[in-house]
N, C-alpha and C positions, 0 to 999 in steps of 0.2 A: 305209757308210763315207764320210766327208767328204773332200773334196780338201784337200791341205795348204795352209795359208795362205802364199801367196807372200811376204808381208811378213815373216812369221816366219822363213822360210828365208833371205830376203835379210838380215835382221838377224843371223842366226847366222853368216853369212859375213863380215859387215863389222864386227861388234861385238867389240872386244878385251875380254879379261878385265880388270876394273879393279883387282884386288888378288890377293894370294897368290902362291904358288910359280910360277904360270903367268901372272902379270900381263903384259899387253900381247900375249898370244897370242890369236888370234881364237878365238871359241867353238868353231868347227868343228875347230880344231886341238888342243883339249884331249884328253888321253888318257882312255880309258875308266875306268881306275882312279880318276882324279880325279872324274869325273862320278858314279861309283858311291859314292864317299865322300859326296858331297852327297846322293845318294839315300838313304843310310843315316842321315845326320846332319841333313838338312834343307836344302833349297835356299833361297837368299836370297829375301826378299820382292820383289815387284814384277816388272817386265819381265825383269830379269836372271835371276831364279829360273826364270821361265817359259822363257827361252831355254836355260838350262842343262838344265832338265828335258826340253825337247823334244830337245835334242842327245843327251841320255842315251837317250831312247827310240829315236832314229834309230840310234845305235850299237848298242844292245841288240838291235835287230831287223835289223841288217845292211843298213840302207838308206842308208849313206853316199854311195852313187852318186847319190842324189837331188840332192846338193849340187854335184856335179862341174860341170855346166853353169854354175851361178851362180858358182862359184869361178873358172872360166876367164874368164867374162865380167867379173867385178868385180875380179879381181886379175891380169889379163893378164900372166902370167908370161913 
């Protein structure tokens, strides 16, 4: 098993959804049902599709906690 790409996780935390019902929400904030819709109907091409697909895998496998340190660091609530 390979280590997760830190840049991908970083981008999931800082990239807003550029369109649709959840426009301007960060990728990590998208609900599972939205990501599942993309999984069934096709992820967008390019980096956005890869980020959405990765977030879908993270949620599907219950690995959301992987993102918590990055979220705290990058979004200092």
